[in-house]
N, C-alpha and C positions, 0 to 999 in steps of 0.2 A: 452534508445533510445532517446526519447524526441525531436521530430522535431517541431520547433517553427512554429506556424500557424498564419497567418493573416485571417481576416474574408473574406468569410464565412468559418466556421470551417469544416474540413474534418473529418467525422466519419469513423473509420476503417471499411471497407467493410467486411462483414462476408463471408468467403469462405467456401466451403464444407468441412466438417470435419468428418472423420471416427472416431467414438467415442465408448468408453465404458461408458454408461450413469451413472451418479451419482445415487447411491442407498443409501437410508437411511438417508440423511441429514435432511429431515423433521422430522424423528423420533428422531434425536439427539436434536432437539429443542422442544421436547415434542410431545405428541400423535397428537395434532392438528397442530403443527408447529406454528411459530411466526405469529401473525396476525397484520394487520395494525392498527396504533393508530387512534382512532376515534376523529376527530377534525372538527370544523365547517369551518376551513380555508383550502384552497388548498395549502398554502405555507408550505413547509416541516418543517420550523423552527418556525411556528407561535405558536405552543403550548409550546415552550421552551423559556420562558421569565425569567427563573431563579426563585429562591425561597429562603426562609430563611433556609439556611443550616448551621447555626452557630453551631449547635450541632453535625454535621456530620464530622467525621475525614476523611481527604483525605490521602490515603497512600502515602508514599514517593517513588519517582522513583530513582533507582540507576543507574546513568549514566555510572559508571565504569563497572557494571555488563553487561549493554547493550553493551558497547564497546567490552567486551569479546565475546559476541555473534557475533558481527561484525567480529572480527578477526578469530573466529572459522570457520566462513563460508569462509573467504578468504583463510585460510590455506588449504582448499580442492583443491584450484586452481580455475581457471575460470569455472563457473558453466554453461557452454554453453550446450544446448541439445545434446544428444548422445555422452556424454563424461563420463569417470569414475568419474570425480569430480562432475558432475551433479547427478549421481547415489548415490554417497556417501553423498552428501549434503542432498538429499531427505531423506535418512535414518536418518541422524542426526536431521533434522527438525521434522520429524515424531516422533522420540524418545523423543525429547525435549518437544513437545506438549503433548505427552502422560504422561509426568511427572506432568502436570498441569491440565489436564482434560481427562476423558475417552471418551469424545465426539469428536473424530478425524476421519475424512473421507477423503479418497483419491479420487479425481475426475480425472480419467485417460482418456486420449483421444489421438488420432493419427492425426497428421497434416502433410499434404504434404509440403515438404520444397523445397529447391533449388536442381537442378540437380538430380531429382528423389528421394531425401531423404524422408524418412518417420520418422517424429519426434514423439517420444514417450514422451508425456508431462503429467504433473501431477499438478493439483491445490490441495492444502492442505487446508481443512476446519476444524476449531476448534470452538466449541461453549461453552459458559459459561452462567450460570444461565439459564438453558434451560426451566425452568418453567415460566419465564417471557414472556408475550406477547408483551411487549414493548422492541424492539430490535434495535440495530444499527450495521452497518457493518464496520469493520476496515480491511484494506487490504494493501498489498504491493507486489512487485514482487521479486521472489527469484532466478531467473536465471540471468546470466550475458551475456554480448554481445560477440558473437563469432568472432568478428573482430574489430580491433583497427583502424577504418577507418579515424579517425581524427589525426593519427600520421603523421608527416611531412615526415618521412622516408617511402617511398613506401614499402621497404622490411619488415617493421614492421606491415603494415596494415592488413595482413592476420592473425595475432596473436589474440587470445582471450584476453579480458581485465580482470583484477582482480575483478572489480566491487565492490570495498569497499563502496563507496558512492552510486553509481548507482546500487542498488540492496540490498546489505547486510545491509545498514543502516536502511532502513524501516523495514526489517525483524527483526533486532536487537531490535528495539523499541517494536515491537509486542511481541517478545519472553519475554522480561522483563515484559511487561504488563500481559502476560499469567501467568508468575511466581507469580506476585502480586495477580492476581485473584484467585489463588489456596488458599491462606491464607486469602485474603480479597475479598470475592465474590462480584462482581459488583452488584449494586442495580437494574440494568436493564440487559436485555439480550444482550450479545455480541457475534457476529459471526465474526470470523477472516477468511480471505481467503488469502493464499499465492499463488499468480498467477505465473504460469510458462510461458515461451515463450514470455515475454513482449518485449525483446530486440533483437529478432532474425532477423528482416527484414533489408534489405539493405537500404541505404539512400533514394533511389528513389522509394521504394516500401513499402508504408504505409500499404498495405493489410496484410503483414506478421509481423507487430508489434501487440502488445496487444493480443496475441493469447489466453492466459489463460483467460483474462478478456472477450474477445469475446465469448469464449466457455461458460464460466460461465453465462454470461448475456443472452445467448440463450438457456440455459439448467437450468434455475432456478427451484428448487424443488417446488412442489405444496405447497402453503401456506407460501412461503418465501417472507415476505414483511417487510424488515427493514424500520424504519422511515427515515433513511438517511444513507449515507456511508461517510467514510473518508479514502482517499488514502494517503499513505506516500511514497514519492519517493525522493531520493537524499536529505536526512534529516540529514546528518552527518558532513558536512564540518565545520571546526573550525571557519569559518567566514560566516556561512550561513545567508542568508536573505530570509525570507518567506513572500512574498507579496500575496495578495489575487488574485489567478489565475482567469483569465477572464471567462472561461467557467464555473468554479465553482460558480462565482457570478451570472451568468446568470441562473443557474439551482438550486442553493441552497444558495442564498444570506443570508438568515436568519441564516443558519448554519455557514456560513463564519463569520458572526458577533459574533455568540456565541463562536467560536473557538478563534478568535483573541481577544475577550473580556476576555476569560479565560486566554489566554497567558499574557495579561496585568496584570491580577490579580496575577499570579504566578511569575511575573517579568521575563518572558521568552524573553530575548532581541533579539533573532533571528527572532521573528515575527515583521514585519513592517506593520502597519495598513494602508496600501495604496493599491490601485488597481494595479495589475500586468498584465502581458501579458498572452495570451492564449497558452496552450501547448497541443499537442496531447499526450494522456497518457491513462492509464487504466480506468480513470473515464469516458471517452467518451462512451464506450459501456454500462457502468452501468447507466449513465444518459439516454441514448437512451432506455434502458430497463425499465425506470420509477423509478429508484432508485436515488434520488437526492444525488449527491456525490461531495465532496470537495476534491481537490488535494492540499495537503501541499507539496510544492516542491520549491527547491532552483533554480528558473527558470533562473537566470542569468548565471548559468553554461552551460545551453543548447546552443550548438553552440560555446562554448568558447567565449562568447561575452563580458565578463567583462574586466576590465583594470588590474586586479590583476594577475600578471604572474603565481603565484602559483595555482590559481584557473582555469587554462586553461588545465584541465586534462580530460574533458568529452570525453568519447569514445576513450581514449588512454590507454597505459600501465601504466600511472602514477595515475590511479584511485586506490590508495592504502591507507591503514589505516592511514598512517602518515598525510594525509590530513584531517582526521576526528578527532572528539573530543568528549569525554564523556559529556562535558558540553552542546553541541548542542543536543545530543541525549536526555539528561535530560530535556532540554527546551521543546522538543516535547512530551516526556513522561509525564512530570508534567502537561503540558497543557491538555492533553487528560484525565489524572486522575482527574483533577479538573472539567473538563467538565462532566465526567461520574458520579462522586460521589457528586458534589456540585451544578451543574447547571441544569442537566436534572431532571424533575419530575420523581419520582419513582412509578412504578406500584405496 
């Protein structure tokens, strides 16, 4: 979705949601659930100043394997809510995560949609190193947009988009991280959330965007207090440029600095260490709920604002895997692995 916002930023209004409440996520993270880190500073990244990790091996990230996860999702077809592709992809994602951790919970809820529709949506939550009380949140959206409203041909605008970059890319990185964590358990607790219903809303209706993140943020399990969150969105383009998103800097600037510093260390060229523009995305409801969250996003794609004609595929039928690259996915994955294994202090 990604509607570019000027200040003041618009937080997605939470509409009434008929829900099946999340059961058992706190148990997945240990009997007491993850507890907040105790620090004398109110800044979310203040305790994370790096440390001597010269003896700690950082696992390698396989960009080719992540790209396979991307294409697997696209092969189901557009994963718009209330479609068979959406149902099939949900089963696929759940099965993949169960290969890597037994701690997988489905957060089901029902959301009123357009023209009287009742959307059956599902957030998928997976947890790793559940014994650790020091935890961070990694998230992305797994649905794809039900309309190609940026197509110039009006006859094509009602078709659902493939969602290779806008949706599948962030999930692909998280799935490969999950695979790595099975054999190389993270030294801190990791909770992953795959959000549903992020890209459902029409251009003029921000209330029906970010549905999964809105629901999750207003139904946090008791004791769920990650130190911070990182959102991945549109992280696969072969010429991606990730600048520091403005709302992320306002809410979690220290975490931004850690991420872009880690990217520099691993020579992730997709990360550009300059301030970027603000984007309406799943990190808004998380920040509003008190979870300082950074959005790693190729923001120039939003609104097809760039000058590169190949990159003008946002919310069109051209959002296909040929625009994506294993190298970009590896930039993001390697950055996160270095952050997790070598930068953050371990409990």
